[in-house]
C-alpha positions as CSV (number, residue, x, y, z in Angstrom):
1,M,0.0,0.0,0.0
2,L,2.8,2.4,0.9
3,F,4.6,1.5,-2.3
4,Y,1.4,2.2,-4.2
5,D,1.0,5.6,-2.6
6,Q,4.7,6.5,-3.3
7,S,4.3,5.4,-6.9
8,R,1.1,7.4,-7.3
9,V,2.7,10.5,-5.8
10,M,5.7,10.2,-8.0
11,K,3.5,9.9,-11.1
12,D,1.6,13.0,-10.0
13,Y,4.8,15.0,-9.7
14,L,6.0,13.8,-13.0
15,Q,2.7,14.8,-14.5
16,I,3.1,18.3,-13.0
17,I,6.6,18.6,-14.6
18,K,5.3,17.5,-17.9
19,N,2.3,19.8,-17.8
20,S,4.6,22.7,-16.7
21,F,6.8,22.3,-19.8
22,T,4.0,21.8,-22.3
23,G,1.8,24.5,-20.6
24,Y,4.5,27.1,-20.7
25,W,5.5,26.3,-24.2
26,D,1.8,26.7,-25.3
27,Y,1.7,30.0,-23.3
28,L,4.9,31.3,-25.0
29,I,3.6,30.4,-28.5
30,S,0.3,32.1,-27.6
31,E,2.2,35.2,-26.4
32,I,4.0,35.5,-29.7
33,T,1.1,34.7,-32.1
34,T,-1.8,36.3,-30.3
35,P,-1.4,40.0,-29.6
36,S,-3.9,41.3,-27.0
37,W,-4.4,44.0,-24.4
38,T,-3.1,41.5,-21.7
39,N,-0.2,40.1,-23.8
40,Y,2.9,40.3,-21.6
41,L,5.4,40.0,-24.4
42,Y,4.1,42.9,-26.5
43,W,3.6,45.1,-23.5
44,L,7.2,44.4,-22.4
45,L,8.4,45.2,-25.9
46,G,6.2,48.3,-26.1
47,L,7.3,49.8,-22.8
48,S,11.0,49.0,-23.6
49,L,10.7,50.8,-26.9
50,L,9.0,53.8,-25.2
51,V,11.7,54.2,-22.6
52,F,14.4,53.6,-25.1
53,L,13.0,56.4,-27.3
54,I,12.9,58.7,-24.2
55,E,16.5,58.0,-23.6
56,I,17.4,58.9,-27.2
57,I,15.3,62.1,-27.2
58,I,16.3,63.5,-23.8
59,P,19.4,61.7,-22.6
60,W,20.8,62.6,-19.2
61,R,24.4,61.6,-20.0
62,K,24.6,63.1,-23.5
63,K,28.1,61.6,-24.3
64,Q,26.8,58.0,-23.6
65,N,26.3,56.1,-26.8
66,V,22.7,55.1,-27.7
67,I,23.8,51.5,-28.0
68,R,25.7,51.7,-24.7
69,K,28.3,49.3,-23.3
70,G,26.6,45.9,-22.5
71,F,23.3,46.8,-24.3
72,W,23.0,43.6,-26.3
73,L,23.9,41.5,-23.3
74,D,21.1,43.1,-21.3
75,I,18.6,42.5,-24.2
76,F,19.4,38.8,-24.0
77,Y,18.9,38.9,-20.3
78,I,15.4,40.3,-20.9
79,L,14.5,37.3,-23.1
80,F,16.2,34.8,-20.7
81,N,14.9,36.0,-17.4
82,F,11.3,36.6,-18.5
83,F,10.8,33.8,-20.9
84,L,13.6,31.3,-21.5
85,F,14.4,30.6,-17.9
86,S,10.8,29.4,-17.3
87,L,10.9,27.4,-20.5
88,V,14.1,25.5,-19.5
89,G,12.9,24.5,-16.1
90,Y,11.9,27.2,-13.6
91,N,8.2,26.9,-14.3
92,A,8.3,23.1,-13.6
93,I,10.5,23.6,-10.5
94,S,8.2,26.2,-9.1
95,N,5.1,24.2,-9.7
96,V,6.6,21.2,-8.1
97,G,7.7,23.3,-5.1
98,V,4.2,24.6,-4.6
99,Q,2.8,21.1,-4.7
100,L,5.4,19.9,-2.3
101,F,4.5,22.7,0.1
102,N,0.8,21.9,-0.2
103,D,1.5,18.2,0.4
104,F,3.5,19.1,3.5
105,L,0.6,21.1,4.9
106,G,-1.6,18.2,4.1
107,L,0.4,16.0,6.5
108,F,-1.0,18.3,9.3
109,G,-4.5,18.5,7.9
110,I,-4.0,22.0,6.6
111,E,-5.5,22.8,3.3
112,N,-4.1,26.3,2.9
113,I,-2.4,29.0,5.0
114,V,-4.7,31.9,4.2
115,A,-4.8,34.1,7.3
116,F,-6.4,37.2,5.9
117,Q,-9.4,37.3,3.6
118,V,-9.4,40.3,1.3
119,Q,-11.6,38.9,-1.4
120,S,-14.5,41.1,-0.3
121,F,-12.4,44.2,-0.9
122,P,-12.7,46.2,-4.2
123,V,-10.4,45.0,-6.9
124,W,-8.3,48.2,-6.7
125,A,-7.8,47.7,-3.0
126,Q,-6.7,44.1,-3.4
127,L,-4.2,45.2,-6.1
128,A,-2.9,48.0,-3.9
129,I,-2.5,45.7,-0.9
130,M,-0.7,43.1,-3.0
131,F,1.5,45.8,-4.6
132,V,2.6,47.4,-1.3
133,I,3.2,44.1,0.5
134,A,5.1,42.6,-2.5
135,D,7.3,45.7,-2.8
136,F,8.1,45.8,0.9
137,I,9.2,42.1,0.7
138,Q,11.3,42.8,-2.4
139,W,12.9,45.8,-0.6
140,N,14.0,43.5,2.3
141,V,15.2,40.8,-0.1
142,H,17.2,43.4,-2.0
143,R,18.9,44.4,1.3
144,M,19.7,40.7,1.9
145,L,21.3,40.5,-1.6
146,H,23.8,43.1,-0.5
147,R,24.4,42.0,3.1
148,V,24.6,38.2,2.8
149,P,27.9,37.3,1.1
150,W,26.7,34.3,-0.9
151,L,23.7,36.2,-2.1
152,W,25.9,39.2,-3.1
153,K,27.9,36.9,-5.4
154,F,24.7,36.4,-7.5
155,H,23.7,40.1,-7.2
156,Q,27.1,41.2,-8.5
157,V,25.8,40.3,-12.0
158,H,23.3,43.1,-11.8
159,H,25.9,45.5,-10.5
160,S,28.3,44.7,-13.3
161,V,26.5,47.3,-15.5
162,K,29.0,50.0,-16.4
163,E,26.6,52.3,-18.3
164,M,23.0,52.7,-17.2
165,G,20.1,52.3,-19.6
166,F,16.6,50.9,-19.4
167,A,17.6,47.3,-20.2
168,A,20.0,47.2,-17.3
169,Q,17.0,46.4,-15.1
170,F,17.0,42.9,-16.5
171,R,20.6,42.0,-16.1
172,F,20.3,39.8,-13.1
173,H,21.3,36.2,-12.2
174,F,18.5,33.7,-12.5
175,M,19.0,32.7,-8.9
176,E,17.6,36.1,-7.9
177,T,14.2,35.0,-9.4
178,I,14.3,31.9,-7.2
179,V,15.2,33.8,-4.1
180,Y,12.7,36.6,-4.6
181,K,9.8,34.3,-5.5
182,S,10.5,31.8,-2.8
183,I,10.6,34.4,0.0
184,Q,7.5,36.2,-1.4
185,Y,5.4,33.0,-1.7
186,I,4.4,32.3,1.9
187,P,3.5,35.9,2.9
188,L,1.4,36.4,-0.2
189,A,-0.1,33.0,0.1
190,M,-1.3,33.9,3.6
191,I,-3.5,36.7,2.1
192,G,-6.6,35.4,0.4
193,F,-6.4,37.4,-2.8
194,G,-9.3,36.8,-5.1
195,I,-7.5,38.3,-8.1
196,E,-6.4,36.0,-10.9
197,Q,-5.0,38.8,-13.0
198,F,-2.9,41.7,-11.6
199,F,-1.4,42.5,-15.0
200,V,-1.7,46.3,-14.8
201,V,0.2,46.5,-11.5
202,H,2.9,44.2,-12.8
203,M,3.4,46.2,-16.0
204,F,3.5,49.4,-13.9
205,T,6.4,48.0,-11.9
206,V,8.2,47.0,-15.1
207,F,7.7,50.5,-16.4
208,V,9.1,52.1,-13.2
209,G,12.0,49.7,-13.2
210,H,12.8,50.7,-16.8
211,L,12.8,54.3,-15.9
212,N,14.9,53.7,-12.8
213,H,17.8,52.4,-14.9
214,A,17.2,54.7,-17.9
215,N,19.5,57.5,-19.1
216,V,17.0,60.2,-18.1
217,N,17.2,63.1,-15.6
218,W,14.0,62.6,-13.6
219,N,13.3,62.6,-9.9
220,Y,9.5,63.1,-9.9
221,G,9.7,66.0,-7.4
222,K,7.8,65.3,-4.2
223,L,6.7,62.0,-5.6
224,G,10.3,60.9,-5.5
225,Y,9.9,60.3,-1.8
226,F,7.4,57.6,-2.7
227,F,8.5,56.2,-6.1
228,N,12.0,55.1,-7.0
229,N,13.5,57.2,-9.9
230,P,16.6,57.5,-12.1
231,N,18.3,60.2,-10.0
232,M,17.9,58.1,-6.9
233,H,18.7,54.7,-8.3
234,I,22.0,55.7,-10.0
235,W,23.4,56.0,-6.4
236,H,22.4,52.4,-5.7
237,H,24.8,51.4,-8.5
238,A,27.6,53.7,-7.2
239,K,31.0,51.9,-7.1
240,E,32.2,54.0,-4.2
241,L,30.0,53.6,-1.1
242,P,29.8,56.1,1.7
243,P,31.1,55.1,5.2
244,N,27.5,55.1,6.7
245,H,26.2,52.8,3.9
246,P,28.9,50.1,3.6
247,Y,26.5,47.6,2.0
248,G,24.8,50.0,-0.3
249,M,21.7,52.2,-0.3
250,N,18.4,53.0,-2.1
251,Y,17.2,49.4,-2.1
252,G,13.7,50.3,-3.3
253,L,12.5,48.6,-6.5
254,T,9.3,50.5,-7.3
255,L,8.7,52.4,-4.1
256,S,11.4,54.6,-2.5
257,I,9.5,55.3,0.7
258,W,11.0,52.3,2.5
259,D,14.4,53.7,2.1
260,Y,13.3,57.1,3.6
261,L,11.4,55.3,6.4
262,F,14.3,53.0,7.4
263,G,17.3,55.3,6.8
264,T,18.8,53.7,3.7
265,A,18.0,56.6,1.3
266,Y,21.1,58.4,-0.1
267,V,21.0,61.1,-2.8
268,P,23.8,63.6,-1.9
269,H,23.9,65.4,-5.2
270,D,23.4,65.0,-8.9
271,G,24.9,61.5,-9.7
272,R,24.9,61.8,-13.4
273,D,28.6,61.2,-13.9
274,I,29.5,58.9,-10.9
275,E,31.3,55.7,-11.6
276,I,29.0,52.7,-11.2
277,G,29.9,49.0,-10.6
278,F,31.6,47.3,-7.6
279,H,35.1,46.6,-6.4
280,G,36.3,43.3,-7.8
281,E,34.2,43.6,-10.9
282,E,37.2,42.7,-13.1
283,N,36.8,39.1,-11.9
284,L,33.3,38.8,-13.3
285,P,33.1,37.5,-16.9
286,N,31.5,39.7,-19.5
287,D,29.4,37.1,-21.2
288,F,26.1,35.5,-20.1
289,G,27.4,31.9,-19.7
290,G,30.4,33.1,-17.6
291,Q,28.1,35.3,-15.4
292,A,25.7,32.4,-14.9
293,I,28.4,30.1,-13.7
294,Y,30.6,32.6,-11.8
295,P,28.7,32.8,-8.5
296,F,28.8,29.0,-8.1
297,K,32.6,28.9,-8.3
298,S,34.5,28.9,-5.1
299,Q,36.4,32.2,-4.6
300,K,39.8,32.3,-3.1
């Protein structure tokens, strides 16, 4: 009987893996062949083109080439981190992980871990709550990426950017996706969101992230205390860190308010021409394959 149960469970997990690959492949083909108002691929391309045009028309660093250093590498990172990574296995791994977690809860007779029911709230309120909670979690994870040595090795890939542009947002190691999503999962699962589609909020965060890394001179005025912006985020990439921020500063992804509330905001002056990067960057390869493997190698 035990063997039968184990065999059945194994078949269930194998089916999840199979369905994950075929399902994501079908989704990807649909994204490419079926343009719509909720088509992630074409919204991503459209927003990227929009911010790229803004960089060209009103560049902050006028001497920086339109096709800046590392531009094509970052374009590949866009395709890999948002599409290919899921296709080569992440979608299957994450689906199996969710099922394992649910099966673990089942051992204790727990069907879910929903602690707060917000389904009765208006849709806009549910989206706002999800957005704020997710962004706060991401802010804390981002701090960890800078303070925990083994996580910093992965985050160095993002900080290897030497000239800022919209596509630099997407230069990050695939392990960051695993870390962010894993830490976000339980807190968000504890909230009974009744929303199946939060497309608008997600695309808004992508748009803000594009602008944060773009070659534009914007700080949004008073709104800059709430939303991250290019003038603030350039300092996050500064190579030389101030003594009172030895691990970095300005960790906000979409919202900057967390940095102002918790004392990690730092915008001393116009950072247009500061050197960006990190000490030891000469050891990091300049190609995608080398950067993917680099954090896993032992460092002397």
